[in-house]
C-alpha angles and dihedrals in degrees: 000000000000097000123127123196115243093222127052117259094259091055099048121122130228090219106050135003127203118214129193116233113261115257092241108115090217091067111106115180095205091054091043090051095047095048093047089048090054087057093051100264125114124195127180134237111250120259096218117112098202103048135039108243144141135214134226118200119218100180123123136035101335128162134196090260090057092054091044090053091050093049092048090050090050090051091050093049093047089051091050089051091050092246102133109223118217090235128035102190134035120219 
């Protein structure tokens, strides 16, 4: 979808993941946040001072269908923002 993790694969957490903003100039975090929130998903502004990023928490009782719903919502929102995601559907 145009997102790159901030940490390398071997350093990723099972609880929260930080993603860099996509390079697309049409990406606006505030709009991305608001639209995902309207669909029942909340992400968090990154806490890094040197790089624009956001975080997605994956702690709690989550199932594959929850992650699929999040990814589909993210694809929809990116499409609405005109940021063409690399994938449109999640299987």
